[in-house]
Structures are given as structure tokens and as C-alpha cells.
C-alpha positions as CSV (number, residue, x, y, z in Angstrom):
1,M,58.3,-144.3,37.2
2,A,55.7,-146.9,38.0
3,S,55.3,-147.7,41.7
4,L,54.1,-150.8,43.4
5,P,50.6,-150.4,45.1
6,S,51.0,-149.8,48.8
7,G,50.4,-152.7,51.1
8,A,52.2,-155.3,49.0
9,P,54.0,-158.0,51.2
10,E,57.7,-158.0,51.2
11,P,59.5,-161.1,49.8
12,T,60.8,-163.4,52.5
13,A,63.4,-166.2,52.5
14,E,60.6,-168.8,52.6
15,G,58.7,-167.4,49.7
16,Y,54.9,-167.4,49.3
17,G,54.2,-169.8,46.5
18,L,53.5,-173.5,47.1
19,E,56.1,-175.6,45.4
20,V,54.4,-178.1,43.1
21,N,57.1,-180.7,43.3
22,Q,57.0,-180.9,47.1
23,S,53.3,-180.3,48.1
24,G,49.9,-181.5,47.2
25,E,46.7,-179.6,47.1
26,I,46.2,-176.2,48.6
27,E,43.8,-176.5,51.5
28,A,40.8,-174.2,51.3
29,D,39.6,-172.0,54.2
30,E,36.2,-173.4,55.1
31,N,35.3,-170.2,56.9
32,N,35.6,-168.1,53.8
33,D,32.7,-166.0,52.6
34,T,31.7,-166.8,49.0
35,D,32.6,-163.4,47.7
36,S,35.0,-160.4,47.8
37,A,38.4,-161.7,47.2
38,L,39.2,-158.2,46.1
39,G,37.0,-156.4,48.6
40,D,33.7,-154.8,48.0
41,S,34.7,-153.1,44.8
42,D,36.2,-154.4,41.6
43,G,39.7,-153.6,42.7
44,L,41.7,-153.9,45.9
45,V,43.9,-151.0,45.0
46,A,42.9,-148.2,42.6
47,L,45.6,-148.0,39.9
48,P,45.7,-144.8,37.9
49,A,44.2,-144.9,34.4
50,F,45.8,-143.4,31.4
51,V,43.5,-141.4,29.2
52,P,44.9,-140.2,25.9
53,A,43.7,-137.0,24.3
54,S,42.0,-139.1,21.6
55,I,41.0,-142.7,21.8
56,D,40.6,-142.9,18.0
57,A,43.3,-144.7,16.1
58,Y,46.2,-142.3,16.1
59,H,49.5,-142.8,14.4
60,P,52.2,-140.3,15.2
61,P,54.6,-139.4,12.3
62,Q,57.2,-142.1,12.0
63,T,60.9,-141.3,11.9
64,S,63.5,-143.4,10.0
65,A,65.5,-145.6,12.3
66,S,67.7,-148.6,12.1
67,D,66.5,-152.0,13.2
68,T,68.3,-151.6,16.5
69,T,67.4,-148.3,18.0
70,S,68.4,-146.6,21.3
71,L,65.5,-146.2,23.7
72,P,65.1,-142.4,23.7
73,S,64.5,-142.1,20.0
74,S,62.2,-145.0,19.5
75,V,59.8,-145.0,22.4
76,R,58.3,-141.6,21.5
77,N,56.3,-143.2,18.7
78,Y,52.9,-144.6,19.9
79,T,49.6,-145.6,18.6
80,Y,46.3,-145.4,20.5
81,E,43.5,-148.0,20.3
82,N,40.5,-148.7,22.5
83,G,41.6,-146.0,25.0
84,R,45.1,-147.6,25.5
85,R,48.5,-146.7,24.3
86,Y,50.6,-149.2,22.3
87,H,54.1,-149.4,20.8
88,A,54.4,-148.2,17.2
89,F,57.6,-150.2,16.7
90,K,56.5,-153.1,14.4
91,E,52.9,-151.9,15.1
92,G,50.4,-154.7,16.0
93,E,53.0,-157.3,16.7
94,Y,52.8,-156.9,20.5
95,V,49.2,-157.2,21.9
96,L,49.7,-155.5,25.3
97,P,49.7,-151.7,25.8
98,N,52.7,-149.7,27.2
99,D,50.9,-146.9,29.0
100,E,51.3,-145.9,32.7
101,R,48.6,-148.3,33.8
102,E,50.3,-151.2,32.1
103,Q,53.6,-150.2,33.7
104,E,52.0,-150.3,37.1
105,R,50.7,-153.8,36.3
106,L,54.1,-155.0,35.2
107,D,55.8,-153.8,38.3
108,L,53.2,-155.7,40.4
109,I,53.8,-158.9,38.4
110,H,57.6,-158.4,39.0
111,H,56.9,-158.3,42.8
112,I,54.7,-161.4,42.6
113,F,57.5,-163.3,40.9
114,R,59.8,-162.3,43.8
115,L,57.3,-163.4,46.3
116,N,57.6,-166.9,44.8
117,T,61.3,-167.0,45.1
118,G,61.5,-165.4,48.5
119,G,63.2,-162.3,47.1
120,P,65.9,-163.4,44.6
121,L,65.4,-162.1,41.0
122,L,66.5,-165.4,39.5
123,R,66.8,-169.1,40.1
124,A,69.8,-170.0,37.9
125,P,73.1,-170.3,39.8
126,I,75.0,-167.7,37.8
127,G,77.5,-166.8,40.5
128,K,78.2,-163.5,42.1
129,N,79.9,-161.6,39.3
130,P,78.3,-162.0,35.9
131,Q,79.9,-159.6,33.4
132,L,77.5,-159.6,30.5
133,V,73.7,-160.0,31.0
134,L,70.9,-159.8,28.5
135,D,67.3,-159.3,29.6
136,I,64.7,-160.0,26.9
137,G,61.4,-158.2,27.2
138,T,62.5,-156.1,30.1
139,G,59.1,-154.5,30.8
140,T,59.5,-151.2,32.6
141,G,63.2,-151.8,33.1
142,T,63.0,-150.1,36.5
143,E,62.5,-152.9,39.0
144,W,64.5,-155.9,37.7
145,L,67.5,-154.0,36.5
146,S,67.8,-151.8,39.6
147,Q,67.5,-154.8,41.9
148,F,70.0,-156.8,39.8
149,R,72.5,-154.0,40.5
150,V,73.7,-153.7,37.0
151,P,76.8,-151.6,36.2
152,P,76.3,-148.1,35.0
153,N,76.9,-149.0,31.3
154,V,73.5,-150.7,31.0
155,Q,71.9,-150.2,27.5
156,F,68.3,-150.3,26.6
157,Q,67.4,-151.3,23.0
158,V,64.1,-151.5,21.2
159,D,64.5,-154.3,18.8
160,D,62.8,-157.5,17.6
161,A,64.0,-160.3,19.7
162,E,63.0,-162.8,17.0
163,A,65.2,-161.2,14.4
164,D,68.8,-162.6,13.9
165,W,70.8,-161.2,16.8
166,T,73.9,-159.1,16.1
167,F,75.6,-159.8,19.4
168,P,78.9,-161.7,19.3
169,V,78.7,-165.5,19.6
170,N,79.6,-166.9,23.0
171,H,79.1,-163.5,24.5
172,F,76.8,-163.4,27.5
173,D,77.1,-165.0,31.0
174,Y,73.3,-164.9,31.6
175,I,70.2,-164.4,29.4
176,H,66.9,-163.8,31.1
177,G,63.3,-163.6,29.9
178,R,60.0,-163.3,31.7
179,T,56.4,-163.5,30.6
180,L,57.3,-163.8,26.9
181,G,54.2,-165.8,26.1
182,G,52.0,-164.0,23.6
183,S,54.9,-162.0,22.2
184,I,57.1,-164.6,20.5
185,T,56.2,-166.5,17.4
186,D,59.1,-168.9,17.3
187,M,60.2,-169.7,20.9
188,E,62.4,-172.5,19.7
189,K,64.4,-170.1,17.6
190,L,64.7,-167.6,20.4
191,I,66.1,-170.3,22.8
192,K,68.5,-171.5,20.2
193,Q,69.8,-168.0,19.6
194,S,70.2,-167.7,23.3
195,Y,72.3,-170.8,23.3
196,K,74.5,-169.5,20.4
197,H,75.2,-166.2,22.2
198,L,75.8,-167.5,25.7
199,K,79.4,-168.2,26.8
200,P,80.1,-171.9,27.5
201,G,78.9,-172.4,31.1
202,G,76.5,-169.5,30.8
203,W,72.9,-169.8,31.9
204,L,69.5,-169.1,30.2
205,E,66.5,-168.6,32.4
206,I,62.8,-168.0,31.4
207,D,60.2,-167.4,34.0
208,E,56.5,-167.7,33.0
209,C,53.1,-168.2,34.5
210,E,50.6,-170.6,32.9
211,I,47.8,-168.4,31.8
212,W,45.2,-171.1,32.2
213,P,44.2,-171.5,35.9
214,K,43.6,-175.0,37.4
215,S,41.7,-176.3,40.4
216,D,42.4,-179.6,42.1
217,D,38.9,-180.0,43.4
218,G,37.1,-179.3,40.2
219,S,35.6,-176.0,41.5
220,L,36.7,-174.2,38.3
221,T,34.7,-175.6,35.3
222,E,34.1,-174.8,31.7
223,D,30.9,-173.1,32.6
224,H,32.7,-170.3,34.4
225,S,33.2,-167.0,32.6
226,M,36.8,-167.1,33.8
227,W,37.4,-170.4,32.0
228,K,35.8,-169.0,28.9
229,W,37.9,-165.9,29.0
230,F,41.1,-167.8,29.1
231,D,39.8,-170.1,26.3
232,Y,39.2,-167.0,24.1
233,L,42.7,-165.7,24.9
234,D,44.3,-169.0,24.1
235,K,42.4,-169.4,20.8
236,S,43.0,-165.9,19.6
237,S,46.7,-165.8,20.5
238,T,47.2,-169.2,18.8
239,Q,45.4,-167.9,15.7
240,I,48.0,-165.1,15.3
241,G,50.9,-167.5,16.0
242,K,51.8,-166.0,19.4
243,K,50.4,-168.5,21.8
244,L,50.1,-167.2,25.4
245,N,50.0,-170.5,27.3
246,I,53.5,-171.8,26.7
247,A,55.1,-172.0,30.1
248,E,54.9,-175.9,30.2
249,T,56.9,-176.1,27.0
250,Y,60.1,-174.4,28.2
251,K,61.8,-177.3,29.8
252,D,61.7,-179.4,26.7
253,L,62.6,-176.5,24.4
254,I,65.6,-175.6,26.6
255,T,66.7,-179.3,26.8
256,N,66.4,-179.9,23.1
257,A,68.5,-176.8,22.3
258,G,71.5,-178.5,24.0
259,F,71.4,-177.0,27.5
260,E,72.5,-179.1,30.5
261,D,71.3,-179.2,34.1
262,V,67.9,-178.0,33.0
263,Q,65.5,-177.3,35.9
264,D,61.8,-176.3,35.9
265,D,60.9,-175.0,39.4
266,T,57.1,-174.7,39.6
267,Y,54.9,-173.0,42.2
268,K,51.1,-172.9,42.8
269,N,49.8,-169.4,43.1
270,P,46.2,-169.2,44.3
271,L,43.8,-166.8,42.6
272,G,42.0,-165.1,45.5
273,T,41.9,-165.4,49.3
274,W,40.4,-168.9,49.4
275,P,43.4,-170.8,50.9
276,K,43.6,-171.6,54.6
277,D,47.3,-170.9,54.8
278,K,47.9,-167.3,55.8
279,R,50.8,-166.7,53.4
280,L,49.0,-168.3,50.5
281,K,45.9,-166.3,51.3
282,E,48.0,-163.1,51.2
283,L,49.7,-164.1,47.9
284,G,46.3,-165.0,46.5
285,Q,45.1,-161.4,47.2
286,W,47.8,-160.0,45.0
287,I,47.4,-162.7,42.3
288,A,43.7,-161.6,42.2
289,L,44.7,-158.0,41.8
290,G,47.2,-158.8,39.1
291,T,44.7,-160.9,37.2
292,H,42.0,-158.2,37.6
293,E,44.4,-155.6,36.2
294,G,45.3,-157.9,33.3
295,L,41.7,-158.4,32.1
296,E,41.5,-155.3,29.9
297,P,45.0,-155.2,28.4
298,Y,45.0,-158.9,27.4
299,S,41.4,-158.7,26.1
300,L,41.3,-155.5,24.0
301,A,43.8,-156.2,21.3
302,L,43.3,-160.0,21.0
303,L,39.5,-160.0,21.1
304,T,38.9,-156.9,18.9
305,R,41.7,-157.6,16.3
306,V,41.5,-161.3,16.1
307,L,38.0,-162.4,17.1
308,K,36.4,-159.1,15.9
309,W,34.5,-158.4,19.1
310,D,33.3,-154.9,19.9
311,R,34.1,-153.2,23.2
312,A,30.6,-153.7,24.6
313,K,30.9,-157.5,24.2
314,I,34.3,-157.6,25.8
315,E,33.1,-155.5,28.8
316,A,30.0,-157.8,29.3
317,L,32.3,-160.8,29.5
318,L,34.8,-159.1,31.9
319,V,32.0,-158.2,34.3
320,E,31.3,-161.9,34.8
321,V,35.0,-162.8,34.9
322,R,35.5,-160.2,37.8
323,K,32.7,-162.0,39.7
324,D,34.5,-165.3,39.3
325,I,37.8,-163.7,40.6
326,R,35.9,-162.6,43.7
327,D,34.2,-165.9,44.2
328,R,36.0,-167.8,47.0
329,S,34.2,-171.0,46.2
330,I,36.3,-171.3,43.1
331,H,39.6,-172.7,44.3
332,A,41.6,-171.7,41.2
333,Y,45.4,-171.3,41.0
334,F,48.1,-170.5,38.5
335,V,51.3,-172.5,38.1
336,V,54.4,-170.3,37.8
337,H,57.5,-171.7,36.2
338,F,61.2,-170.8,36.7
339,C,63.0,-172.8,34.0
340,Y,66.7,-172.5,33.5
341,G,69.6,-174.4,31.9
342,R,73.4,-174.1,31.4
343,K,75.3,-174.1,28.1
344,P,77.9,-176.9,28.3
345,L,81.4,-175.9,29.0
346,D,82.4,-178.3,26.2
347,E,79.9,-178.0,23.5
348,A,81.5,-180.6,21.3
349,S,81.3,-183.4,23.9
350,A,77.7,-182.3,24.8
351,G,76.5,-182.9,21.3
352,A,74.6,-179.6,20.9
353,P,72.2,-179.7,17.9
354,A,73.5,-178.1,14.8
355,A,70.4,-176.0,14.5
356,A,71.5,-174.0,17.5
357,S,74.2,-172.4,15.4
């Protein structure tokens, strides 16, 4: 089981992120050095690397299986590319690896989301006793589910979330998704399917971080390697129809699908230790680590498969991006979105769009 790197701060009731709707700019620490947001080396915490027996393209024998498959039988099939392990289920559709190193990163990202909320796993007011919950793209499945205190009859399924769902209509009390950008071709359809399969009064929540960082003082510019890297990711993911930077679209998509009481709670998460505020400085350290650990997995598949780069060209760019991450004179931050809405108790009076059926 993947474990969180030691030294991570515990979520508190106040949370660590700066709420965008209530606060202005993040004040920078004028006493900062220019460098070493991650320390003297490339990484603050050394995460274990996964090294397969062969890094050549390897395709294990496939077994016949139904479209919806239980976890134990399906996850044994992998493919290896550029030294990383990937799902073989619908091979090539998901651009991120699924090896141990990636699982470590996903658990770190889970912890960062909880730092923003002050500990709670969700923002939607679903009540104390939801009976049926669906988590889309559950990642490692260890942190979110165990902390949600799910009943013992939890089921893991490996399936295509974009296919037509076979669940009953009006079935779930709560549907949750997180960091789905880059893995979904038709987010509008996914949200409408969620509407269809939620009970009246049920909640949909999607949590996502904007992948393109911002800076209020203009210290992050198009000339920085970090900016260029995000631009390459945005272009390549858009080219294959699975755009990464979609967090800002959720509120409109959820509203247009017929949901009520739609909220989009947004938080600034600094990249690095440049903020003056102690809590934001600590959060920024972990954001920097999460970004650092995401450089390779996000780059390898997109930039080799789509932009046809070789490994050497990718590594040369990432060397410069790591320098930007450590540079405290760049006052960059990400915006994290917690977007949620309720299916009306009376769908007819709410005028839900016919396309949601």
C-alpha cells in the first residue's frame, strides 16, 4: 500500500489553502532566498522508483473479460513504456502510469486536497448516512475510501466511466470524482450520466486543480520553462481530446446538466515556499513536491505519443522546469476547485434538460 511521505502536515479545521473568494493576493516573503523551495536536491522527499524488468514495450497476454470487470482479474494486465507501468485496460486511453511511484504521488495529492478543506474528504452537504456512493477514478482506493468509512460491501470495478452506465437510474446518494482532467473525453456526458443515476436530492462533487499556474504579480511569464511545460501539456492533451485544464468548466457543466445549489469553492495553493504566511509556506512545500513528482508521469506519455518527442528532449525540459519550481522569485500558485451540486428533489419542476436522460 502506498504511504504518505513522512513530515506531511496534518489537516486542521482552518485548512491551509487561501480561499479565492474571500482573499486577495498571497503576500510574498521578502526574506526568501531565490532558490531551494525543495531543498538542495531535486526532491524534498525521496520517493521509491519502480523499475520493471524490461523497459521495452511489453504487452502481457490478454484474457477475455467483460466490459465491467472485478479488480483482481483485470489489474494484472500491464504494459510498460519509458520505464513506467501503465494500465492495459483500453491501452493508451489513460496517459498516467499506475506503478508504485505513481500511487505514492496520488496519495500525496489526496493529502493536499484534505489540507485545503481542513480535513474533510468532501464539500457537498450529503448528510451523515449516505447509503450508496460512487467514486469515479478512485486512484489507489486506499486513502479516500478508508477515510470515508465505507461499509464492508465496497466494490472496485475497472470500467470505462465514459461508456453507458449499467447502474439503476436514481440510484446513488453521492457521486464523487477528483482530478479527472486528462482522462475524460466528454465531461458533459459524464456529468449528465451522474445526474441520471443520482437519486433526487443526491449530490455530485468533482474536485480538480487547474493545471496551469498563475501569478498575481506577473513573476511567472511565458519565458519560463514551467510555463512552456504546461503549455505543451495543454496542447497535447487537447490534441487527443482529453484536455487537462478543465477545472474552471465544471460549474457551468454541472449547472447546465440541471443541478441546483451549485457551488464552486476555490483555493489558491502556492507553488513553493515563497509566501510569507507560515501555513501557506508549508502547503507550498508540499505543492512543490507534488508538482515535482508529477513532471515525469504527465510528460512521458503525452510528449512522446502526441508530440513525438524523445526521452532526451523531455528530460532537458524537465531539468529547467525543476529549476523554476525551486525559484522563490516566481510567485506561482494553482487554483483548486471543489465543485458540487444537488439533483432537484422534484425534477419536473426543476426543468432538467432532456439530454440528461
